[in-house]
Structures are given as structure tokens and as C-alpha cells.
N, C-alpha and C positions, 0 to 999 in steps of 0.2 A: 493820646486820643486817636482812635482809628478813623480813617477817612470814610465818609459816606460813599456807598458804592452805587453805580448806575448800571442798569441792565436793560436789554431790549425786549419788550413784551408784545409789540405789535409791528407789523410791516405792511405798507400799502404802496406797492409799485404800480405805475401806469407807464407801460413801455410798448414798443413796437412788437415785442414778442409775447405780450400778455399783461393782463391786469390782475391785481390782487395776488396774494401769496400763491394760491394754487395755479392760476393761469400763468403767472410769471415763472414759477419753478418748473412747470411742465414745458414752458418754452426753453428753459435752460437744459432740461433733460433731452429735449428734441435735438439739440446740437445743430440747429439751423439758424441762419441769420434772418433778422427781421428787416434788413435793409432792402429798399426797393427803388425804382425810378421815381424821381420827384414828380408828383402829380398836382400839387397845389398851385403851381405856376409853370410856365414854359421855361425850362432851363437852357434853351438853345443859345441865348446870348453868352452863356458862361461855359467854362470847360468842366464844370462840376455838374453831374447829372443824377447822383444817388444821395439818398438820405434815409434816416430812420424815422419814417412818417408813421403816425398813429392814424390809420385810415378808417377805423370803425368807431371813432369817438362819438358818443351820443351824450352830450351834456345834459339833456333832459332826464337822464337816468338819475342825476344827482341834484339838479336845481330846478326850481320853479321858473316859469317864464319871466316873472318880475325880477327874481334874483339874477337871472342871466344877463339882464340889461346892464348890470354893474360889474360884470366879470368878463375880462378878455380871456382868450384861450390859455394864456400862461397862468392866470389866477384860477381858472377852472381846474387845471391840472393840480395846482397846489392844494386847493380846498378838497377836491375829490380824493386825492391821495391821502390827505389827513383823515378824512372820514373812513376810508378803507382801513387805515392803520388803527384808528380808535376803536372801530367796531371789532376788528380782529383781536385787539387787546382786551376788549371788554371794559373799556373806560367809559363811565357815564358822563354825559354832557347835556347841557341845556342852556339856551340863550336866556331863559327866564330865571335860571338859578346859576349865576356866574360863579366861577371858581378862581380863587386868588393863588392857589398853589400849583396851578397848571399853567405852563408857559409855552412859547413857540420860538424855535430857533431855525430859521430857514435860509436858503441860499439861492442865488440866481446870478447868472452873468449879465443878462440883457434885460430881464424884467419884461415890461410891456412894449419894447421897442418896435415889435412887428405890428402891434396895434397902432402905434404912432405912424408907422409907414403907410398902413392902409388908410388911415384918416387923413394923412397929408394928400394922398391921391384924391380923396373925396373933396378936400378943400380946394385943390386946383381945378376940379371939375365944377363944383357947386358953390364955392365960397364958404364963409363961416357957417351959414345955415345948414350946410351939408355935413358938418362935423358932429359926431356923437357927443351929446352934452355930458356924458359920463367920462369922456376921454381923460380929463385931468386926474381922476382917481383910478384910472386903469393903467397908465403908463409907468408909474413909479415902481421901482423894485419892491419897496416895502409893502405894496399891496398884498403880497403873498401872506406874510404873517398877520397883517392887519385883518384880512378877510377870514383867515382861519380863526383868529381870536373872536371876531364878530359872529361867525357862523356857529361856534360851539360854546361861547361864553367863557373864554379863558382870559382872566385879567392879570395873570402873572407876567413875568419877564417876557418881552417880545422883541425880536430883531430879525431883520433879513440882511445877510451880508452879501456883498457882490465881489467876491474874490475869484473871478474868472472861473476856470475849470476846476478849481479847488473848493468852490463855494459849498457844495454838498457835504464834503468831508469836514470843512470848517464848522458847518452847522451841527454835525454830530459831535465834534470835539468840544464845541462851546456848550452843548447840552450836558456833556460830562461835567464841565466846570460848574454849570448852574446847579446841578444835582449835588456835587461834592460840597459846594460852598453854601448849600442850604437856601438857595434862592427859590427852589421849587421842589416838589415831589415827583412831578411828571413834566416832561418836555416833549412836545411834538417837534421832532427834528427832521429836516429833509431839504429837498431842493426841487425846483421846477423850472422848465424852460420850454418856450414855444418860438424858436428862432427861424422857422422855415419860411422866409419871405425873400423877395428879390434883392433888396438892398443889403440885407445881412449876408445872404449867400454870396452876393457879388463882392462885398467887402472882404470876406475871408478868401474868396477865390483870387482876388487881386494880389494878396500877399503870399499866395502859392503855398498855403499850409494844408489845403484840403486835397483829398484823393481825386484824380482826374481819370479814374478807371472808367472805361466805356464798355466793358464786357458785362457778363451777368452780374447784376447789382449785389447779389449775396456774397460775392467775393471781393467787394470794394474795400472792406476793412480787413487788413491782414497783419495783426500785431506780431512782432518779432520775425515775420517772414522777410527774407532777403529782398523781395520785390515790392515791399510795402511802399506806398507813394503818398501818404498823407491821411489825415483823419477824415471821417465821414460824420457830418453833422446830423444830429437827431433831435427829437423832441420827447417830452415826457416828464415824469416826476417820480419821486419816492419819498414817503414819510416813514419814520421810525418812531415808535413810542419808547422814549428813554425814561426809565423810571427808577426811583430809589429802591434798592434791593428789598429792604424789609417791608416797604409799602407794597411792592409787588407780591411778596410772599404772603402778606396778611390777607390779600384778596384772592389768593390761590391762582395767580396768573401763570400762564405758560411763559417760561423764560428761554428765549432763543440764545442769548449770549450776554456776556458782561462787557461793557465798554471800559477798558483798562487804562488806556494811555492815548495821548494826543500831543501833536506838535505842529507848529506853524512858523515858517520863516520866509525869507525872500533871497533870491539870487543876487539882487542889486547889480544886474548885468545887462539884460536885454529884454525887450518886451515880448519877443517870440522865441528866441533861441535859448536853450538851457545853458547854464554855466558849464563850459567844456570840462572842467575838472570834476564836476558833479559834487563839489564840496558841500553846497547847501542841501542837496538831496540826501547826502550821506548824514549830515547833521540832523536833518529832520527825522530820518529813521532812527538814529541813535537816541535822539531826545524823546521820541515816542516810546521806545523801549525802556528808557530810564523812568519815564512817567508811569509806565505800566509795571515797573519793578520786575522786569524780566531780562534774562540774558539772551543774546542773539540765538543761541542754540535751542531755545525753547519754542521758537516760531516754526510752525509746520507748513504754513501756506501764506503766500503773498498774492493779493490781487493787485497787480501792477497797474500803473497809470497806462502804460503801453498804448499810446494813442495811434500807433501805426504810422508814425513819421520816422524817417531815417534817423534823425538826431535824437529824438526822445527815447526811442526804444533801446538804442545802443548805450546812451548815457545812463539810463536807468539800470541797465544790466551791469555796467561797470560799478555803479554806486552800490547795488545789492551785493556784488562780490566784495567790495571794500568793507561793508558793514558786517557781513556774515562770514567772510573768510571761507575756510574749507567747508563750513556747514552749508554754504550757498549751493553746493552740488546736491544736497539732500533735501532742499526746500522745493516744493511745487510752487511755480510762479506762473500764473496764467494772466492773460490779458483778455477781458471779456467784452470789449467794445465791438468785436466782430458780431456779437449777438444783437446788441441794443444800440449800436452806433455811439455817438458822443453828444448827448444832450447838454453839453457845456456845464452850467452850474448845477444841473440835476445829477450829473454822472456820479459824483462821489457818494451821494446818498444811495443811488441805485447799486453801486458796487459795495457799499457797506451792507446793504440788504443781502447781496449775494454772499458776503462773508458770514453774516449771521445765519443764513440758511445753510451754508456749507458746514458750519459748526453744528447746527441742529441736526442735519441729516447725515453728517460724517461722510461727505462726498465732495470731491475736488472738481470744480467746474473747469472745462478745458479751454484752451486757446483754439477756436475754430479757424478754418481757412489757412491753416499752417501747412504749406506745401514745399517751401524752399528754405532749408535751414540757413541761418546767417551765423557765421563764426563770431560775429560781434555780439550775438545774443544767445550764447551757448549755455542756457539754463534749462532746467526741466520745466518746459512751458506747458506741460500736460497737453500734448498735441492732439487736437481734433476730437478726442474722446475723453470724457470724464472718467473718474474712477473712485472707488471707495478708499478711504484713508482715515487713519487715526488722527483726529484734529483736536488740539487743546488750545492753541493760540495762533491767531492769524493777524496779518497786517494788511491794511488797504492804503495805497499811495495815490495822491492826486497832485500832479505838477502842472500848474496852469500858466497861461499867458501872464506876462508881467513878472515872471520869475517866482510866482507864489507856490510854495511847497507845503503840503499838509499831509499828515499821516495819522491814522487811528489804529489802535491795537484792540482787538476783541478776543475774548476767551470764553471757554466753558466756565460755568460758575463752580468755584471751589470754595468750600468753607474754610 
């Protein structure tokens, strides 16, 4: 019996380089970073000053004033990105006519923690009466998939995972499983994050994982560059419509890519540092290839986790060489966080969107801000400028805090 197949038919990014498929892809083609100085609060108490802020966000474009009272910024990004993806895919939805064969698989690292931070300040100033009465339903991570389900009438499987920086990739991988195992015909898969507040920035600054670059903000995130000095936090979301292949064909949907394989494991080593041997990253990539029923030599492009930390980028490079051997020299491997920063649990979904669009447009996105080659990262990182390329199969890696490793493999649809 053949496996049910899952394809991507809609994409809804909300990032600091653009919204929607066209805005986002134009941002990628511009080959310019969306990272700026932090403006939502005064970053002077910290050594971190840059972030991937979404500065022109207008929630009223998506929600009524009454609906907005129940949605914090994180949930706004989640629901709006889902709407962008659904509309782009041509999926019909209605709260009045709920659907049981459409589900939601979402991811976030921190959920509504920044809303909680804001409300705690209000509590200290005004007491309990100063706290938003909707706080209890805004702060929990599961508000993402719950609000998407409520907004669009989706009564199928629903979940929000919180697997740190791998959350978005896990959401896409689990969507593949739900489609394969016949839990649903359509899954809204994605991730959302709105972490740019003082306590969150301060917490990550304390553990010295973030870039302390104080020059032009656009150069703060430098994947694979010898002078990289940490990741740059961002905010945003991306949703992908993952749909059963024949269901998509029957309605004449445009298919960006097929979701072919998925893996998930843990280093069981350290909360912030990768396993030095890279053993679990290696196994994650190999397991994803096995699930996709592909040989390493068939992969044309890898969107690396490439967080712009010294340890991550060099460890990931070594792991890629181990998995792909001699073929590693012939694979384009770019790190795209220089564009959109690192919106934690949303990043894997954003990068899966980039992979699907790369397959659809047959174009390799570059690693921007690459100025100083690092012998420890001696791959074809597609430096600074993208290029056309024949792409059939691509891989997206997400290696998060807690030692969580997730990979997805996408490909062009082949009968």
C-alpha cells in the first residue's frame, strides 16, 4: 500500500523583510538584511542592540477591534500568517461551516511570554485591576493553533509544540505525519514568535548566545563568517498549507513542493551547546533522508540552521560533511538568518517556506553578510548573491536549545 503524500500549496510569511509570498520573496531577492536597531524598548542596559523587528505591523488589516482584544502580538502573527497561506492556497474556510478534515500544527518557543511581561509591569503599577482580563488566554503557547482553529473553523487535529528553535520545523514534520496517517487532508503548519521585550532579550543576553555587534545592524547576523558572534533575535511567523497530494490535484492547486521526510531527536548533552561530535545532528539528517527514501547524493540544497554562533555553524558544517561525504562539496548550503534574523520557534517554518520557494523558482538563496571565510565552515555557502540552480530535493535543518534537532526534506513533485 502506497503512502499518502503531502504537498505544500500555500505559504504565508510575516517577517522583517516582507509579508506574503510576493513581499517575502522580493525581500529575499533584494539580498538585504531586515535587521535594525531595537526600537520597542531602550536596549542600553544590555549588550544586545539589534533585532529583526516588524516595524510596520498593522493588526487592524486582519482583525476587528473586538477580536484584537483577545489576541496578543504572538497570536496575531500566527492567525494572520495562517490567513495569508490559506488565501494563497485557495482553501475555503468558514467559522459557520466547520471542517473536520483540516487541522493545525504550529510551533513556538516562548508563546505569549512577552505579553505576560508587559502585564506584570502593569500589575506592579496598578494592581490586579490593571491586568488585561484576557491575559490567561493569551499567554499560553497553545493559543496559536487554538486561535487559528477558532478563526477559520478547523475541527481537525490541533497542536502547538514548543521545541525551542526547532519548533517550526517540527510543526511541518508533524503535518507530514498527520497527512500520511490519514488524520487530515489539509494541515496549517507553521510557527510564530513575538519575543522582543526586555526580560526575554535580557535573559538571552545573560547567557551570551546573542550577537553584541554594535555597528550597522544589517551586518549583525553573519552565518558561517569567521567573525560571527551570536544569533540575532527576531519576530514574525510563517504558515504553510500542507495538503494531501490528490486532494490538492483535485482542486487544481498550485504545488510548491512535496514534503518527503522528517526527523526529530535530542543531543541529550547540554541546554545551549551542541554535542561536540555532532552525532545527533548527523543522525537527524540521515533519518530524514531515510524517511524521504533518498540517497545523500540526491540533495541539491540545504538551508542550514546556521545561527551565526561560533559553535553551531562549525558543528553543523562538520555534520553535513559526515552525512554527505564527497558530495558535500557539490551541495549549496546557505544560512538565511542574515535576512530575517532568528524568530526562535517561527524560524523553521520561515526557512521551510524559503526551501519551498527555492524549489518552485529554481533559485538558490544566498548567505548574506559573508565577508570573512572560516576554514571551519568550508562549504559552498552561496556567498552574498543567490543564483539559479537545478533543484529537485532540498533539506532544512533546525538545531535548537535543549539539544533538539529537526530536519525536513522537500522535493519537486515526481509521479
